[in-house]
C-alpha positions in Angstrom: 175.7 43.4 159.6 177.1 42.6 163.0 176.4 46.1 164.3 172.8 45.8 163.2 172.5 42.5 165.0 173.8 44.1 168.2 171.3 47.0 167.9 168.3 44.8 167.3 169.3 42.4 170.0 170.2 38.8 170.5 166.6 37.6 169.8 167.1 37.8 166.1 170.3 35.9 165.9 170.2 33.1 163.3 173.0 30.8 162.3 172.9 32.3 158.8 173.5 35.8 160.1 176.7 34.8 161.9 180.1 35.9 160.5 182.5 33.2 159.4 184.8 34.0 162.3 182.1 33.2 164.9 183.2 31.3 168.0 180.8 29.4 170.2 181.5 28.9 173.9 179.8 25.8 175.3 179.5 25.5 179.1 177.7 22.6 180.8 177.7 22.9 184.5 176.0 21.4 187.5 174.3 23.4 190.3 172.8 22.4 193.6 169.1 21.8 193.2 168.5 24.6 195.7 170.5 27.0 193.5 168.8 26.4 190.1 166.4 29.3 190.3 169.2 31.6 191.6 171.5 30.5 188.8 168.9 31.4 186.2 168.3 34.8 187.8 172.0 35.4 187.7 172.0 34.7 184.0 169.6 37.6 183.7 172.0 39.8 185.6 175.0 38.6 183.6 173.4 39.4 180.2 173.7 43.2 180.4 177.4 42.8 181.4 178.0 40.4 178.5 176.5 42.9 176.1 179.2 45.4 177.0 182.0 43.0 176.1 183.8 43.3 172.8 182.6 40.8 170.3 179.6 39.4 172.2 176.8 38.4 169.9 174.3 36.3 171.9 173.6 33.9 174.7 171.3 30.9 174.7 170.5 29.2 178.0 169.3 25.6 178.6 168.3 23.4 181.5 168.5 19.6 181.3 165.2 17.7 181.3 166.9 14.4 182.0 169.3 15.2 184.8 168.5 17.6 187.6 170.9 20.4 188.2 172.5 20.4 184.8 172.6 23.7 182.9 174.0 24.5 179.5 175.0 27.9 178.2 175.9 28.7 174.6 177.6 32.0 174.0 178.3 33.4 170.6 181.3 35.6 170.0 182.7 37.4 166.9 186.1 35.8 167.5 187.8 33.4 169.9 190.0 36.2 171.3 186.9 38.1 172.3 185.7 35.3 174.4 189.0 34.9 176.2 189.2 38.6 177.0 185.6 38.7 178.3 186.2 35.8 180.5 189.0 37.6 182.2 186.9 40.7 182.6 183.8 38.9 184.0 185.7 36.9 186.6 186.7 40.2 188.2 183.1 41.6 188.7 181.0 41.0 191.7 178.2 39.7 189.6 180.5 37.4 187.8 182.0 36.0 191.0 178.5 35.3 192.3 177.4 33.7 189.1 180.5 31.4 188.7 180.3 30.6 192.5 176.9 28.9 191.9 178.5 26.3 189.6 179.1 23.1 191.6 181.0 21.4 188.8 181.9 22.2 185.2 181.2 19.2 183.0 182.2 20.7 179.7 183.8 24.1 178.9 184.9 24.3 175.3 185.3 27.1 172.8 184.6 26.2 169.2 185.4 28.2 166.1 183.1 28.0 163.1 184.1 25.9 160.1 182.7 26.1 156.6 181.0 23.0 155.2 
């Protein structure tokens, strides 16, 4: 099922389709107002790189409507370990360095593992 999700693309991802081991990375950052458009453009450049990382499932991007300059990214991974490994890889790419350099401050950076209810 995971392979078919990857082939179809991240647009069809639903919570019901996620495997039990799914990890969700939550990053809430601030950016300078003058960098908001560039930050969003860099998200588009980062996505193809993320798609090559082991265990990557999808990325959802948000911009705050109440506080200027606050952005939130939700990244879905097959397992927690995949997220850790990808983070190391991305920090060493030129695109990754540029993307992370736009972040003025990290407000929240947490990795959550799915729990059954």
